[in-house]
Every structure is written in C-alpha cells, then in structure tokens.
MIMAR-347627 format. One record per atom (N, C-alpha, C): residue number from 0; chain; atom name; x, y, z. Coordinates in nm, 4 decimals. Example, Ala and Ser with C-alpha at 12.3 -4.5 7.8 and 13.67 -1.06 7.14 Angstrom:
# residues 2
<node n="0" chain="A" atom="N" u="1.3190" v="-0.5690" w="0.7800"/>
<node n="0" chain="A" atom="CA" u="1.2300" v="-0.4500" w="0.7800"/>
<node n="0" chain="A" atom="C" u="1.3200" v="-0.3300" w="0.7800"/>
<node n="1" chain="A" atom="N" u="1.2850" v="-0.2250" w="0.7080"/>
<node n="1" chain="A" atom="CA" u="1.3670" v="-0.1060" w="0.7140"/>
<node n="1" chain="A" atom="C" u="1.2900" v="0.0030" w="0.7870"/>
This chain:
# residues 53
<node n="0" chain="A" atom="N" u="-0.6405" v="1.3100" w="2.5203"/>
<node n="0" chain="A" atom="CA" u="-0.5222" v="1.3565" w="2.4686"/>
<node n="0" chain="A" atom="C" u="-0.4223" v="1.4379" w="2.5365"/>
<node n="1" chain="A" atom="N" u="-0.3082" v="1.4231" w="2.4746"/>
<node n="1" chain="A" atom="CA" u="-0.2076" v="1.5084" w="2.5541"/>
<node n="1" chain="A" atom="C" u="-0.2220" v="1.6522" w="2.4763"/>
<node n="2" chain="A" atom="N" u="-0.1914" v="1.7334" w="2.5922"/>
<node n="2" chain="A" atom="CA" u="-0.2123" v="1.8938" w="2.5920"/>
<node n="2" chain="A" atom="C" u="-0.0597" v="1.9568" w="2.6244"/>
<node n="3" chain="A" atom="N" u="0.0324" v="2.0204" w="2.5642"/>
<node n="3" chain="A" atom="CA" u="0.1345" v="2.0806" w="2.6035"/>
<node n="3" chain="A" atom="C" u="0.1027" v="2.2394" w="2.5670"/>
<node n="4" chain="A" atom="N" u="0.1198" v="2.2998" w="2.7184"/>
<node n="4" chain="A" atom="CA" u="0.0752" v="2.4441" w="2.7354"/>
<node n="4" chain="A" atom="C" u="0.1940" v="2.4998" w="2.7785"/>
<node n="5" chain="A" atom="N" u="0.2008" v="2.6563" w="2.7132"/>
<node n="5" chain="A" atom="CA" u="0.3045" v="2.7451" w="2.7773"/>
<node n="5" chain="A" atom="C" u="0.2335" v="2.8248" w="2.8884"/>
<node n="6" chain="A" atom="N" u="0.3171" v="2.9153" w="3.0003"/>
<node n="6" chain="A" atom="CA" u="0.2349" v="2.9872" w="3.0797"/>
<node n="6" chain="A" atom="C" u="0.1545" v="2.8989" w="3.1497"/>
<node n="7" chain="A" atom="N" u="0.1950" v="2.7906" w="3.2070"/>
<node n="7" chain="A" atom="CA" u="0.0891" v="2.7295" w="3.3011"/>
<node n="7" chain="A" atom="C" u="0.1023" v="2.7609" w="3.4224"/>
<node n="8" chain="A" atom="N" u="0.2035" v="2.8417" w="3.4871"/>
<node n="8" chain="A" atom="CA" u="0.1912" v="2.8556" w="3.6149"/>
<node n="8" chain="A" atom="C" u="0.1422" v="3.0073" w="3.6220"/>
<node n="9" chain="A" atom="N" u="0.0925" v="3.0927" w="3.5097"/>
<node n="9" chain="A" atom="CA" u="0.0090" v="3.2191" w="3.5170"/>
<node n="9" chain="A" atom="C" u="-0.1040" v="3.2036" w="3.5623"/>
<node n="10" chain="A" atom="N" u="-0.1676" v="3.3367" w="3.5263"/>
<node n="10" chain="A" atom="CA" u="-0.3169" v="3.3439" w="3.5721"/>
<node n="10" chain="A" atom="C" u="-0.4119" v="3.2406" w="3.4766"/>
<node n="11" chain="A" atom="N" u="-0.3761" v="3.2718" w="3.3504"/>
<node n="11" chain="A" atom="CA" u="-0.4926" v="3.1920" w="3.2597"/>
<node n="11" chain="A" atom="C" u="-0.4605" v="3.0448" w="3.2895"/>
<node n="12" chain="A" atom="N" u="-0.3056" v="3.0073" w="3.2763"/>
<node n="12" chain="A" atom="CA" u="-0.2591" v="2.8646" w="3.2779"/>
<node n="12" chain="A" atom="C" u="-0.3295" v="2.7865" w="3.4135"/>
<node n="13" chain="A" atom="N" u="-0.3074" v="2.8608" w="3.5273"/>
<node n="13" chain="A" atom="CA" u="-0.3686" v="2.7793" w="3.6507"/>
<node n="13" chain="A" atom="C" u="-0.5095" v="2.7584" w="3.6579"/>
<node n="14" chain="A" atom="N" u="-0.6061" v="2.8471" w="3.5653"/>
<node n="14" chain="A" atom="CA" u="-0.7224" v="2.8404" w="3.5477"/>
<node n="14" chain="A" atom="C" u="-0.7753" v="2.7227" w="3.4640"/>
<node n="15" chain="A" atom="N" u="-0.6925" v="2.7356" w="3.3426"/>
<node n="15" chain="A" atom="CA" u="-0.7306" v="2.6326" w="3.2361"/>
<node n="15" chain="A" atom="C" u="-0.6678" v="2.4945" w="3.2546"/>
<node n="16" chain="A" atom="N" u="-0.5710" v="2.4761" w="3.3253"/>
<node n="16" chain="A" atom="CA" u="-0.5320" v="2.3161" w="3.3433"/>
<node n="16" chain="A" atom="C" u="-0.6382" v="2.2393" w="3.4153"/>
<node n="17" chain="A" atom="N" u="-0.6990" v="2.2798" w="3.5174"/>
<node n="17" chain="A" atom="CA" u="-0.7822" v="2.1710" w="3.6207"/>
<node n="17" chain="A" atom="C" u="-0.9293" v="2.1525" w="3.5063"/>
<node n="18" chain="A" atom="N" u="-0.9483" v="2.2708" w="3.4119"/>
<node n="18" chain="A" atom="CA" u="-1.0534" v="2.2451" w="3.3266"/>
<node n="18" chain="A" atom="C" u="-1.0156" v="2.1336" w="3.2171"/>
<node n="19" chain="A" atom="N" u="-0.9287" v="2.1287" w="3.1669"/>
<node n="19" chain="A" atom="CA" u="-0.8425" v="2.0457" w="3.0773"/>
<node n="19" chain="A" atom="C" u="-0.8083" v="1.9279" w="3.1518"/>
<node n="20" chain="A" atom="N" u="-0.7792" v="1.8942" w="3.2528"/>
<node n="20" chain="A" atom="CA" u="-0.7571" v="1.7713" w="3.3129"/>
<node n="20" chain="A" atom="C" u="-0.9082" v="1.7182" w="3.3530"/>
<node n="21" chain="A" atom="N" u="-1.0332" v="1.7987" w="3.3830"/>
<node n="21" chain="A" atom="CA" u="-1.1443" v="1.7312" w="3.4065"/>
<node n="21" chain="A" atom="C" u="-1.2047" v="1.6886" w="3.3062"/>
<node n="22" chain="A" atom="N" u="-1.1598" v="1.7460" w="3.1460"/>
<node n="22" chain="A" atom="CA" u="-1.2112" v="1.6985" w="3.0417"/>
<node n="22" chain="A" atom="C" u="-1.1192" v="1.5683" w="2.9840"/>
<node n="23" chain="A" atom="N" u="-1.0575" v="1.5033" w="3.0855"/>
<node n="23" chain="A" atom="CA" u="-0.9722" v="1.4018" w="3.0512"/>
<node n="23" chain="A" atom="C" u="-0.8505" v="1.4258" w="2.9516"/>
<node n="24" chain="A" atom="N" u="-0.8036" v="1.5471" w="2.9418"/>
<node n="24" chain="A" atom="CA" u="-0.6479" v="1.5523" w="2.8954"/>
<node n="24" chain="A" atom="C" u="-0.5437" v="1.5358" w="2.9923"/>
<node n="25" chain="A" atom="N" u="-0.4349" v="1.5051" w="2.9228"/>
<node n="25" chain="A" atom="CA" u="-0.3175" v="1.4937" w="3.0061"/>
<node n="25" chain="A" atom="C" u="-0.2212" v="1.6089" w="2.9607"/>
<node n="26" chain="A" atom="N" u="-0.1906" v="1.6822" w="3.0898"/>
<node n="26" chain="A" atom="CA" u="-0.1275" v="1.8133" w="3.0384"/>
<node n="26" chain="A" atom="C" u="0.0038" v="1.8151" w="3.0943"/>
<node n="27" chain="A" atom="N" u="0.0848" v="1.9005" w="2.9906"/>
<node n="27" chain="A" atom="CA" u="0.2329" v="1.8942" w="3.0218"/>
<node n="27" chain="A" atom="C" u="0.2399" v="2.0391" w="3.0084"/>
<node n="28" chain="A" atom="N" u="0.3240" v="2.1300" w="3.1160"/>
<node n="28" chain="A" atom="CA" u="0.3235" v="2.2456" w="3.0896"/>
<node n="28" chain="A" atom="C" u="0.4798" v="2.3006" w="3.0995"/>
<node n="29" chain="A" atom="N" u="0.5176" v="2.3842" w="3.0209"/>
<node n="29" chain="A" atom="CA" u="0.6731" v="2.4147" w="3.0045"/>
<node n="29" chain="A" atom="C" u="0.6883" v="2.5218" w="3.1600"/>
<node n="30" chain="A" atom="N" u="0.7955" v="2.4963" w="3.2155"/>
<node n="30" chain="A" atom="CA" u="0.8272" v="2.5859" w="3.3302"/>
<node n="30" chain="A" atom="C" u="0.9995" v="2.6282" w="3.3122"/>
<node n="31" chain="A" atom="N" u="0.9748" v="2.7638" w="3.3606"/>
<node n="31" chain="A" atom="CA" u="1.1394" v="2.8197" w="3.3462"/>
<node n="31" chain="A" atom="C" u="1.2210" v="2.7765" w="3.4819"/>
<node n="32" chain="A" atom="N" u="1.1382" v="2.7527" w="3.6084"/>
<node n="32" chain="A" atom="CA" u="1.1930" v="2.7664" w="3.7245"/>
<node n="32" chain="A" atom="C" u="1.1281" v="2.6283" w="3.8145"/>
<node n="33" chain="A" atom="N" u="1.1990" v="2.5901" w="3.9044"/>
<node n="33" chain="A" atom="CA" u="1.1436" v="2.4864" w="4.0032"/>
<node n="33" chain="A" atom="C" u="1.0102" v="2.5324" w="4.0688"/>
<node n="34" chain="A" atom="N" u="1.0052" v="2.6718" w="4.1016"/>
<node n="34" chain="A" atom="CA" u="0.9032" v="2.7059" w="4.1589"/>
<node n="34" chain="A" atom="C" u="0.7412" v="2.7217" w="4.0660"/>
<node n="35" chain="A" atom="N" u="0.7886" v="2.7569" w="3.9441"/>
<node n="35" chain="A" atom="CA" u="0.6653" v="2.7238" w="3.8404"/>
<node n="35" chain="A" atom="C" u="0.6267" v="2.5870" w="3.8241"/>
<node n="36" chain="A" atom="N" u="0.7428" v="2.5181" w="3.8126"/>
<node n="36" chain="A" atom="CA" u="0.7076" v="2.3464" w="3.7958"/>
<node n="36" chain="A" atom="C" u="0.6449" v="2.3131" w="3.9201"/>
<node n="37" chain="A" atom="N" u="0.6492" v="2.3590" w="4.0500"/>
<node n="37" chain="A" atom="CA" u="0.5670" v="2.2861" w="4.1913"/>
<node n="37" chain="A" atom="C" u="0.4095" v="2.3708" w="4.1571"/>
<node n="38" chain="A" atom="N" u="0.4093" v="2.4882" w="4.1101"/>
<node n="38" chain="A" atom="CA" u="0.2916" v="2.5116" w="4.0871"/>
<node n="38" chain="A" atom="C" u="0.1988" v="2.4438" w="3.9915"/>
<node n="39" chain="A" atom="N" u="0.2462" v="2.4070" w="3.8860"/>
<node n="39" chain="A" atom="CA" u="0.1812" v="2.3480" w="3.7909"/>
<node n="39" chain="A" atom="C" u="0.1717" v="2.2047" w="3.8362"/>
<node n="40" chain="A" atom="N" u="0.2551" v="2.1395" w="3.8839"/>
<node n="40" chain="A" atom="CA" u="0.2393" v="2.0179" w="3.9322"/>
<node n="40" chain="A" atom="C" u="0.1219" v="1.9901" w="4.0438"/>
<node n="41" chain="A" atom="N" u="0.1069" v="2.1013" w="4.1412"/>
<node n="41" chain="A" atom="CA" u="0.0202" v="2.0968" w="4.2232"/>
<node n="41" chain="A" atom="C" u="-0.1183" v="2.1249" w="4.1858"/>
<node n="42" chain="A" atom="N" u="-0.1581" v="2.1685" w="4.0538"/>
<node n="42" chain="A" atom="CA" u="-0.2757" v="2.1703" w="4.0177"/>
<node n="42" chain="A" atom="C" u="-0.2919" v="2.0536" w="3.8979"/>
<node n="43" chain="A" atom="N" u="-0.1983" v="1.9478" w="3.8797"/>
<node n="43" chain="A" atom="CA" u="-0.2100" v="1.8252" w="3.7973"/>
<node n="43" chain="A" atom="C" u="-0.1685" v="1.8473" w="3.6744"/>
<node n="44" chain="A" atom="N" u="-0.0722" v="1.9157" w="3.6568"/>
<node n="44" chain="A" atom="CA" u="-0.0031" v="1.9197" w="3.5205"/>
<node n="44" chain="A" atom="C" u="0.1368" v="1.8482" w="3.5342"/>
<node n="45" chain="A" atom="N" u="0.2002" v="1.7930" w="3.4242"/>
<node n="45" chain="A" atom="CA" u="0.3360" v="1.7435" w="3.4346"/>
<node n="45" chain="A" atom="C" u="0.4232" v="1.8601" w="3.3810"/>
<node n="46" chain="A" atom="N" u="0.5110" v="1.8890" w="3.4937"/>
<node n="46" chain="A" atom="CA" u="0.6035" v="2.0157" w="3.4426"/>
<node n="46" chain="A" atom="C" u="0.7237" v="1.9560" w="3.3568"/>
<node n="47" chain="A" atom="N" u="0.7564" v="2.0398" w="3.2618"/>
<node n="47" chain="A" atom="CA" u="0.8888" v="2.0356" w="3.1654"/>
<node n="47" chain="A" atom="C" u="0.9759" v="2.1422" w="3.2019"/>
<node n="48" chain="A" atom="N" u="1.0632" v="2.1289" w="3.2521"/>
<node n="48" chain="A" atom="CA" u="1.1574" v="2.2308" w="3.2944"/>
<node n="48" chain="A" atom="C" u="1.2384" v="2.2761" w="3.1540"/>
<node n="49" chain="A" atom="N" u="1.2084" v="2.4054" w="3.1199"/>
<node n="49" chain="A" atom="CA" u="1.2768" v="2.4326" w="2.9862"/>
<node n="49" chain="A" atom="C" u="1.2810" v="2.5748" w="2.9627"/>
<node n="50" chain="A" atom="N" u="1.3411" v="2.6339" w="2.8574"/>
<node n="50" chain="A" atom="CA" u="1.2989" v="2.7860" w="2.8248"/>
<node n="50" chain="A" atom="C" u="1.2886" v="2.8015" w="2.6856"/>
<node n="51" chain="A" atom="N" u="1.1857" v="2.8737" w="2.6284"/>
<node n="51" chain="A" atom="CA" u="1.1764" v="2.8825" w="2.4916"/>
<node n="51" chain="A" atom="C" u="1.2755" v="2.9687" w="2.4150"/>
<node n="52" chain="A" atom="N" u="1.3799" v="3.0179" w="2.4816"/>
<node n="52" chain="A" atom="CA" u="1.4641" v="3.1100" w="2.4088"/>
<node n="52" chain="A" atom="C" u="1.5907" v="3.0026" w="2.4034"/>
C-alpha cells in the first residue's frame, strides 16, 4: 500500500516511517526543504518537495 504522510522529518515521522516500511508499505513524505527531504530519504521514504500552504 502507498502511504503519504506529513511531518516525515519530525520526531513522530522519523519513528513511524521505518515501521510502515517494515510492514511493506511504500512511503511518500511531504518536505518543505532539501534538508527535510534528505532526512526522510535516509530512512527510506520518497520525499515530495512542496508546502501545504
């Protein structure tokens, strides 16, 4: 299953992404900066650069 999350580079996101991946999900995480994108990609998610505003 594909899962799209917000806050992937935050505390909760960094802890839930590996669990979701371990359970077989493909994770996409919205990121507002390149720094955040690198964080989520390092833990296995695919970064989507954008801003919810």
